[in-house]
Structures are given as structure tokens and as C-alpha cells.
N, C-alpha and C positions, 0 to 999 in steps of 0.2 A: 677191872674197870676201878678206877681211881674214884674215891669219895670225898667231896669237899663240904666243909660245913656251911649250914644255911648262910652264917654271917659272911663267910668267905665269898660265895657266890653273889650275895648281895652287894659286898663292896666292889667286885668286879663290874656287875650289872649297871650299878650307879656310877661307876667311875671310868666305864669302857672307853670314853672318849678321850682319856689321857694318853691311849695307845692307837686308836683308830680313829679315821677322819669320819666314818660313818658306822652306826651301830652294827655290830655283829650278832647282837642277840636282842630279840624283841621281847622276851620274857624271862623269868628266872630259870625255867625249864631249858631254854635255849642257851643261856649264859652257862648252866652246869654243862651240858653237852659240849659246848665250846672249849670249856677248860678241859675237860676230858679228852678231847678230840686232839688239842694241841699239847696235852700232858703236860699243863701247868704244875708247878711245883710250890708247896708251902715250906718256907724257911722259918726256922725257930728264932733266927736272930739276923743282924745285919753281917755279923761275920759268916754265916752260912750263906747268905745272898752273895758276898763277895766270892766264896769258895765256889758256889754253883756258877756264876757268871765267868770267873776264872776258867774254871773247867770247860766251859761251854765256849771258850775262845774268845770271849768278849774282851775289848782292850780297856781295862780298868785300873791300871797300873796307876798308881799315885793318887787315887780318887779317895776323898775322905768318906766316912761311914755317912753323912749327910749327904754328900754327892751321891752315893749310891742309893740311898733312899729317894733321891728326887729323879732317878732313872724312869723313863716313861713305862718300863716294862715291869715295875716295881710297884706293888700295891700294898703300901702298909694298911695292916688289918686292925690297928689300935690296940693290939695287946702285946706287942713286942714280936709278933710273927708278921711275914710279909709273903703275899702272893706274888711268884714270878711267872709271868706270860710272855714267851716268846712267840712273836708274831711271825 
């Protein structure tokens, strides 16, 4: 089972609307379960985000780092790391 920091779960819980039309989690516990179930990934930098999305087959060629940061599946955690949630 993957473990996510409390801050990571909070960021996802508070911002889940950027990726989903309706909430997928009604509590922090549900948010953590959801992240675990969908195998969300924490990337250490935007370069890692680029590498992950490229490996996952997402068409990101030519996108700037700023554009990568704005993809709805990418949740900036505020400390230079990013949560990637594939819906």
C-alpha cells in the first residue's frame, strides 16, 4: 500500500474539483483511499512529471514546464513536488 503525506492528501482533497466534476472523496480518509486505489504518484520535480506523463503515453511533446504544471491531473504540493492523479 502506498503512503501519502497528510499534506499531499489535503491538497488532493481540497482541489479534487480540478480533475473531477463531482467529489470522489467526502473525507480525508476517502481521499487517501482514492489516491491509493488509483496509484497516484508523487513526483519530485516538473522534470519527473514530464518523464512520468511521457512514459504513461500522454501527448505532452512541446509543452513547457508551466503548461505541465497546469494539467488537471497534476496537483502542485507547494514544496516543489507534484501529485499526479490519473483518472
